N, C-alpha and C positions, 0 to 999 in steps of 0.2 A: 258181131262187132266186125269193124272194118279193119284195114290194115293198120290204121294208127290207134286201134283199141277203142273207137267211138261206137256206142252203140247206135244201131239205125235199123229202119224197117225196110224190108224188100220193097222193090218198086211196086206199087199198086196196093200194097196190104192195107194201108189206112186210108188212101185216097177212094177205094171203093165203097168205104164206110160213110165218106163225107158227101153231102148233098149239094150245098152251095154256100157261097159267101154271103153272109147276112148283114153284119153292121162292123164298121170301122168307128171305135170310140177315140175322140180326141179331147183332151184335158185342155181348157183354157181358163185364163184368169179374168177375161172380158166377154161373156156370153154374147151381149149385143153386137161387139165389134166382130167376134168371129162369125157370127150369122150373117152380118153385112157383108164380110170377106167372101163368104162361100156363095152367097146370093149374087153380088156384083161382079165378082170376079169369074164364076162359074156357070151363074145361071140357075143354080140349084133351087128347088121350092121347099120352103118350110112346110114340114108336115103338120097338119092340125093335131092339136093334142099335146103339144110340147109343154112341159111344165116351167116352173120358174128357175129351176136348177139345171136344166137341160134343153136342148133344142135338137130335132131331129129334120134332117134334109133328106130328101128322096134322091136317089142316084140309081137309076134304071130299076132293077129289082132289089137293091141293097139300099143301106142307109149309112149316112154318117150322122152319128150321135154326138153332139157337141156337149161337154159335161163341164159345169163351172162349180164354184162354192165347195161345200165340204165334201162332196163326192170326187172332186177333182184334186183336193188339196195335197193328198199323199203323193198323187202322180206328179204333181208339179214340184212339190219338194223335192222328190227323188230325181227326176230327169228334166225338169222344166216343162214348158207347155209342149203339146203334141201328142203323138200316138199313146193312148191310154189302154187300148185293148182291140183285138181282133176277134170277131164272132164268126164261127163257121156252124152251120147246121148239119147235124148227121142224123142217119136213120135210128141209131141206137148208141148212145154214149158208153154204154156198158161194154159194146164190142170195140170201140174206139180205145177204152181204156185197157181192155185185155189185149188188144194188139200192142199197145205201147209197152205195156209191161213185158210181153213175151219178147220184145225186141231189147229189153233191160232197160227201159226209161220208167221214170217215175210217173204214175197216174194216180191221183188221189180219188177217192170215191166221189162220185157225182153228188152235187147238193141241189136241193130245189130253190128255184129262184123265179118268181113271176109265171108260175105255170109250166115251167121247163125244168129239166134235168140238165144241170150245167157241170162240166169238166173243166176246172179252172187249172190250167197247166202252169208250171213253174216256168217263167220266162227264160231260164237258162236252157231249156231243150227247144227252144223257138227262137234263137238268135236274140234274146233279150226282148222279144215282143210278148206282152201280156196276152196269151191266146186263151180263148173261151170256147168250147165245142158243146154244143147243146142239143137236145131233141125234146121232142112234145109228148114223151111217153108217161104222163102221170095219170 
């Protein structure tokens, strides 16, 4: 804990376990308009294989996933359109969860989602940002 009584990790404890920034999820009420905005304003290319409820844009080695419909409804109702999730890849989410817990922070058990183990962290510990840390160890 720091002087203010806030739990924290020592410099580098968790960062050493994280590999890369993967995906920024953005909730939108109008998927077509959002895709147009990112393509026209920033020149991002639409990734092949996007489905009817979402669209993925390539940004270097990462992605922006635009999510609409039922998948975005809860996020839009809570905070409006915008940031719906930040995804980071780790070598081992179990080690990340253990590091967070040892620092006094909440870390639920990883869940399996689309062939990945995903640690869905409470936004309260990430400055109100829905943070998802995953690995591919299944």
